[in-house]
N, C-alpha and C positions, 0 to 999 in steps of 0.2 A: 437605544435599549431595544432588544429583540423581543417581539411579541410572540406568544405561543397560542395557537388556536386549539380549542378543545375539540376532541373527536365528536362526531355527530351523536354517537350512542351515549356519550356522557352529558350532552346538552339536552337530551330528551327528558320530558317530564314523565315520571313514573309514580302514579298515585299509590299510596300505601293504605291498605285497609287495616286499621288497628283492631277491628272486631268490636262490635257494640257490646257483646256479652261481658268480655273481660273489663272493658272500660267502665261499664255500668257497675260491675261488681266492685272495682277498686274505688270508684267515686262514692258509692254508697258507704263503703267502710271508712273512707276518709271523712266524709260528712259526719258519720256517727261518732268517730273518734274525736273530731274537733269539738262536737257538742259535749261529749263526755269530759274532755279536758276543760272546756269553758265552765262546765258545772263544777268540776273539782276546784278550779281556780277562783270561783266566785265566792269571795269572802267579804262582800260588801258589808259595811257597818252603817246602819241608819239611826242608831240610838234607840231602837225599839225596846220595849220592856223585857222580852226574853233575852236580848243581848246583854242587858245590864245585870241579869241574875248570875251569880257566881256559879261556875261549872260544878263545884263541890256541892252546891245546893240543888242545882238543876238535874244532875244525873240521878241521885237517889230519889228525887221527886218523880221523875219520869218512870223509874223502875217500880216505885210504889203505885203510881197511877195504873200502869199496865197490870199489876197484880190485882188491884181493886176492880179493874174493868173485866179481868178474866173471871173473877169470882162474883161479880155483882149480878143483881136481878135485872129483869127486863126494864123495870121502872128506873133503876139506877142508870142503865145504859141510855135511856131516853133523856134523862136529866143531864148526863154528862155530854151527850151529843149537842144539846142546846147550849150548854156552857162553852163547849169547844167552838161552836159557830160564832158565839158572841165574842170570844177571845180573838178568833181569826178576823172578825170584822174590824178590829182595832189595830191589826198588824199592817205593815207596809204592803203595797200591792204585789211586789215581787215575791215576798214571803207567802202571802195568801195564795197566789197562783201555784207555787211549787208544793206547798203542803196539801192543798186540795187535789192537785194532780196525782201526787204520790198516794194519797189516801184513797182516791176514787179508783185508781188503777188496781191497787191491792184489793179493794172491796169487790171490784168487778171480777177479778181473777178468782177470788174466794167463792163468789156466788156461782161462777161457772163450774168450779170443781165440786160444789155441793148440790148441783142439780140432780145427780143420780139418787140423792137421799129421798127425793119425792116418791120413788118407787118402793122404798123400804119403810114408809110411814113416818119419816122424821122431817116432813116438810115444814112443820111449824117452827123449827129451830134454825132454819136456813138464814132468815133475815137477822136473827139475833146474833148468830155467829159472824155474819158479814159486818154487822155494826161494831162488834167487838174488835174485829180486825181493822176496820176503818179508824176507830178511835186509837188503837194501839199504834198503828203506823203513823197517824197524824201527830200524836204527841212525840213519837220517836223522831219524826221529821223535824219538828220544832227544835228538838235538842240538837240534831245533827247540823241543821242549817244555821243555827245561831251560836254555835260553839266551834272554836278552832280546834285543830288537832292537838296543839300544845295545851289548850284548856282542858280537853278531855283527859289527856295524860296526867295533868296536875290533879284533876278531880279523882281519877282512879287511885293516885298515890295518897290523896287526903283521906279517902274512905278505906285505906289499908288493903287495897287489892295487892296480891303478891307481885313482886317485881318481874318475875318471869312472864306473867300474864300481860303486864304493862308493856314489856319489851316486845312480845309477839304482836300486840295490838298496835304499838307505835310503828314498828318496822313494816307491818302489813299495810297500814294506811299510807305510809310514805312511798312504798314501792308499787302500790297500785297506780299511783300517779306517775311515777317514773317509767314503769313498764308500758303504761298506756301511751306515754309520749314516745318511747322507743318504737312501739308498734306503728304509731302514726308516721314516723320517719321512714320506717320500712315500706309502708304503703306508698309514700311519696316517691321513694326510690323505684318501687315496682311500676308506678305510673310513668315515671320518666323513661324507663327502659322497656316498657311494653310495646312491642311492635309485632304485628302479625295476628294470627288467629287466637281465639280465646283459649285459655288453659287454666283450670283451677288448681293444677299441681303447684302453682306458685304459693298457694296458701300453706302447703306443708313446709315449703322452704322458709316462709315467714315464721311458722310455729317452731321449727327447728332452730332458727336464728335467735328467736326470742328465748327459747330454753337455754341456749348456750350463753346468751347475754345475761340472763338471770343468774345462772351459775357463776359467771364471772363477777357479777355485782355482789353476790353473796360472799365470795372469797375476798373481794375488796373491802366489804363491810367488816368482815371478821378481822382482817388485817388492820383496819383503822381502829377497831375496838381494842385490839391487843396493843397497838402502838400508843394509844392514848391512856392505857391503863384502866379501861372500863371494866368494872367488876360485876356488872349486871344489876347494880343498885341505883335506883332513882332517888335523887335528893331534892328537896324543896329549898330554894334559895330564900324565899320570903314567906312569911305567914299570911294565910288568906285573910283578906279584909272584906267584911260583909257590910252591905248597904241596905237602903230601904227596899229595893227591889227584891232582895233575898227574903226580907220579912213578909212582903206581899206573897211571894211564892210559898213560903211556909204556911201563911194563912189560907191560901188556896188549897193546899194539901190537907190541912186540918178540916176545912169545909168538906172536901171530898170524902175524907174518912167518916165524918159525921153523917153525911148523906148515905154512905154505904151501910151504916148500921141502922139508920132510920128507915131506909127503903128495903131493908133485908126481909 
C-alpha cells in the first residue's frame, strides 16, 4: 500500500484565537438559558400544602389577597408579612428559597425606583409600598411555583374567564418554553461554529432566525388547530373535586378579610 506524506505546511500547528469576548458572551447566554429552562421544567411535587390546594381555589385566593394588600393599612401589611413568613417556614426548602428570592429581588427593585420620592416629601411611604410589592410577588410566586400550566388553564376555565383569554395565556406559556429552547440550540450552534475574532453581529442573526422560527411555529399551530377542528372553546372533562386543603385555604382567606376590616 502506497503511503502519502503530508506537505510540511499542512503538518504545522496553527493556533486559533477564538476571541475571549465572543466566547464569554456566548457562554454567559448559554448558562442563563440553561438556568431558565431548568426553572421552567422544574415541576417537582413534594406534597406540600399549597400543591394540594385546587387551582380553582388558589387562583381567586391569590387575586383577592393582592387586592387586600393593595388597599390595606400599614398595620394590615405588617400582620400579613408575619403570616407570610410563618407560612413560608412550613414550606419545602426549595420553595422557600425561590419565593424569598423572587420577593426580595422585586422589593429591592421597587425600593431603588422609589428613592427619588425622598426629594419630593413622600419618603414615609417608600417602605410601605415596598412591603406591598414583596407580599404581592411572594403570594403570586407561591401560586406559580405550586401550580402546573394545565392546572392554571383549568382554574381559568372554572372561574369563567373568556376562552380567548385562556387561549392566549395557554399558548404564551407553552411557547415561552419552546422558543427559549430554540434560542439555546441557536447559541450552541453559534458556539460550535465560532472561530476568529469577536463579533456581536451574530446576535442579530439569532434574533432574525428566532423571529422566522416563531412565525413558522405560529403557522404550524394554526394548521394543527384547523386539522383537529379546534373551535377556540376549552372544555372541562371532569368536575373539580375539593379537599381539606381547599377548606384551609378558604379559611385563610376569610381570616385575611376579617383582619382587613379590623385593622382598617
